[in-house]
C-alpha positions in Angstrom: 0.0 0.0 0.0 1.0 3.6 -0.7 0.9 5.1 2.8 1.7 8.5 4.2 3.1 8.7 7.7 2.0 11.9 9.4 3.5 13.1 12.7 1.5 16.0 14.1 3.4 18.3 16.4 2.2 21.8 17.3 4.3 24.3 19.1 1.9 25.3 21.8 2.1 22.6 24.4 0.7 23.7 27.8 1.4 20.7 30.1 5.1 20.5 29.1 6.2 23.7 27.3 8.2 22.9 24.2 7.5 19.2 24.7 7.9 18.0 21.1 11.5 19.2 20.9 12.5 18.9 24.5 15.5 16.5 24.8 14.6 13.0 26.0 17.6 10.7 26.4 19.7 13.2 24.5 17.5 13.8 21.5 14.2 15.7 20.8 11.1 13.9 21.7 9.8 14.0 18.1 12.9 12.3 16.8 11.8 9.0 18.3 8.7 8.8 16.2 10.5 10.0 13.0 13.2 7.4 13.5 10.7 4.6 14.1 8.6 5.6 11.0 11.7 5.7 8.8 13.1 2.5 10.3 9.9 0.6 9.5 10.5 1.2 5.7 6.8 1.2 5.3 5.9 4.6 4.0 6.0 6.6 0.8 6.7 9.7 2.9 7.3 10.5 6.5 6.0 14.0 7.1 5.7 16.3 10.2 2.8 18.7 10.3 3.7 21.6 12.6 3.1 25.3 13.0 6.5 25.8 14.6 9.8 26.6 12.7 11.8 25.2 15.6 9.9 21.9 15.4 10.2 21.9 11.7 14.0 22.3 11.9 14.4 19.6 14.5 12.2 17.3 12.4 14.3 17.8 9.3 17.4 17.1 11.2 15.9 13.8 12.3 15.1 12.9 8.7 11.4 13.8 8.2 9.9 16.0 5.5 8.3 19.3 6.5 6.9 20.6 3.2 4.5 23.1 4.8 3.8 24.9 8.1 0.4 24.1 9.5 -2.0 27.1 9.6 -2.5 28.6 13.0 -6.2 27.8 13.1 -5.3 24.1 12.9 -2.7 24.3 15.7 -4.8 25.2 18.7 -5.4 22.8 21.6 -9.0 22.5 20.4 -8.2 21.7 16.7 -9.5 18.3 15.7 -6.9 15.8 14.5 -8.9 15.0 11.5 -8.6 18.6 10.3 -4.8 18.3 10.4 -5.0 15.0 8.5 -7.2 16.4 5.8 -4.9 19.5 5.5 -1.9 17.3 4.8 -3.8 15.1 2.2 -5.1 18.2 0.4 -1.5 19.6 0.3 -0.3 16.5 -1.6 -3.5 16.1 -3.7 -2.8 19.7 -4.9 0.5 18.4 -6.2 -0.9 15.4 -7.9 0.0 12.9 -5.2 -2.5 10.5 -3.6 -2.2 7.8 -1.0 -4.1 4.6 -0.2 -4.0 5.3 3.6 -2.5 7.6 6.2 -0.7 6.5 9.4 -0.9 9.0 12.2 2.0 8.7 14.7 1.7 10.9 17.8 5.1 12.2 19.0 4.0 11.7 22.6 4.4 7.9 22.2 8.2 7.8 21.7 8.8 4.1 22.4 6.8 2.5 19.6 9.2 0.3 17.6 9.7 0.2 13.9 8.8 -3.4 13.8 5.5 -2.6 15.6 4.6 -0.1 12.9 5.5 -2.5 10.2 3.4 -5.3 11.8 0.5 -3.0 12.2 0.6 -2.0 8.5 0.8 -5.6 7.4 -2.2 -6.5 9.6 -4.1 -3.5 8.3 -3.4 -4.3 4.7 -4.5 -7.9 5.1 -7.6 -7.1 7.2 -9.6 -5.1 4.7 -10.6 -2.8 7.6 -11.3 0.9 7.3 -8.8 1.6 10.0 -6.4 0.1 12.6 -5.6 1.4 16.0 -3.1 0.3 18.6 -4.7 -0.7 21.9 -3.9 -2.0 25.4 -6.1 -4.3 27.4 -8.4 -2.7 30.0 -7.7 -3.9 33.5 -10.4 -6.3 34.6 -11.7 -3.9 37.3 -12.5 -1.4 34.6 -14.0 -3.8 32.1 -17.2 -2.3 30.7 -19.1 -5.3 32.0 -18.1 -4.3 35.5 -18.7 -0.6 35.2 -21.9 1.3 36.0 -23.9 4.3 35.0 -26.4 6.3 37.0 -30.0 5.7 36.0 -32.4 8.4 35.2 -35.1 7.2 37.7 -33.1 8.0 40.8 -30.0 7.4 42.8 -29.4 3.9 41.3 -26.9 2.2 39.0 -27.2 0.2 35.9 -24.5 -1.9 34.1 -22.9 0.2 31.4 -23.2 -2.5 28.8 -27.0 -2.6 29.3 -27.0 -6.2 30.6 -29.5 -7.1 33.3 -27.1 -9.1 35.5 -23.4 -8.7 36.2 -20.8 -11.3 35.1 -19.8 -12.8 38.5 -16.2 -14.0 37.8 -13.2 -12.2 36.4 -12.3 -15.2 34.3 -15.6 -14.9 32.5 -15.1 -11.4 31.4 -14.5 -10.9 27.6 -11.4 -8.9 26.8 -11.8 -5.2 26.4 -9.3 -2.7 25.0 -8.7 1.0 25.0 -6.8 3.0 22.4 -3.3 4.0 23.5 -2.6 6.8 21.0 0.4 5.2 19.5 -0.7 4.1 16.0 -3.7 5.1 13.8 -3.9 3.9 10.2 -6.9 4.9 8.1 -7.9 4.4 4.4 -7.8 7.7 2.6 -11.3 7.2 1.2 -12.6 6.9 4.8 -10.8 10.1 5.9 -12.2 12.0 3.0 -15.7 10.7 2.8 -16.4 10.3 6.6 -14.0 12.8 8.1 -13.1 10.0 10.6 -10.0 8.3 11.7 -12.0 5.1 12.3 -14.7 4.3 9.8 -17.0 1.4 10.6 -14.6 -1.6 10.5 -11.7 -1.1 13.0 -8.8 -3.5 13.2 -6.4 -3.4 16.1 -2.9 -4.3 17.3 -1.8 -4.5 20.9 1.0 -2.4 22.3 3.7 -3.7 24.6 2.6 -2.5 28.0 6.1 -2.7 29.4 7.5 0.3 27.5 4.4 2.2 26.6 4.0 5.8 27.6 1.9 8.6 26.2 3.5 11.8 27.4 1.0 14.5 28.5 2.1 15.6 31.9 5.4 16.1 33.8 4.7 12.8 35.5 4.5 11.0 32.1 7.8 12.6 31.2 9.5 11.4 34.3 8.2 7.9 33.6 9.6 8.1 30.1 13.0 9.0 31.5 12.8 6.1 33.9 12.0 3.7 31.1 15.0 4.9 29.2 17.3 4.3 32.1 16.0 0.7 32.5 16.6 0.0 28.9 
C-alpha cells in the first residue's frame, strides 16, 4: 500500500512547554517517532505537520519531510486531529500525489518500535478494515461489563453495557481494550468521505505494556526518562 506517515506536532504545548523538541535521552522527543517511521521502511513519505519553525527544523534534522507549516487555526489545543490530517492530504493532492492510507503517529508515544509499525501496517493491509488502532487491554476492574452508569429514575446504578445481570467472575469477562494513542492507520477514502480516523470496521494491534508511555504531563515525562534508564 502507498501510505503517508503523518506526525502532528504543534508548538503550543501547555502541560510541558516545548514538549515536542524537549530532549529525552539526548534527542528531541519528536525524533523517536520520526526514526521509528523511517526505520519501518513502510511509508511513501514521513511528514511532520507543525506550526513551529523550531519543530520543523528539528524534524528535518531527524530525517522527516516538513513541506509546509500548518495554519495557526489548525494548531490550537481544540483543533481536531482530522482537520490536520485532511490538510496534509489536500496539500499533496494539490501536487498530484495520492495515498491509499495515512498513518498518524503521535510524537507523545516515543517508544513504539519500527517493527511494531511494520506489523500494524501488514495486519491492516490484510484485514480489509477501514482503520487500525493500537490498543492496550483494559484492567479487569475497569472492564465495561463491570462498570456502572447512574439511572435516570433516581440514585441507582445500571450496568454500562445494558446487561440485566453482572458477570460474576473475572475469568468470564470478555477482553476489552482502550486505544493507546500510538498508531492510527486509516484508508484515505474513509478520511475524505467520513472525516473520521476510524470508519466502521476497526482492526487493532496490541502495544507492549512494558515500555508504553503517552506523554502528556510532567509525571509522564518522568516515567519516560525512567524507562530509558531501565533499557
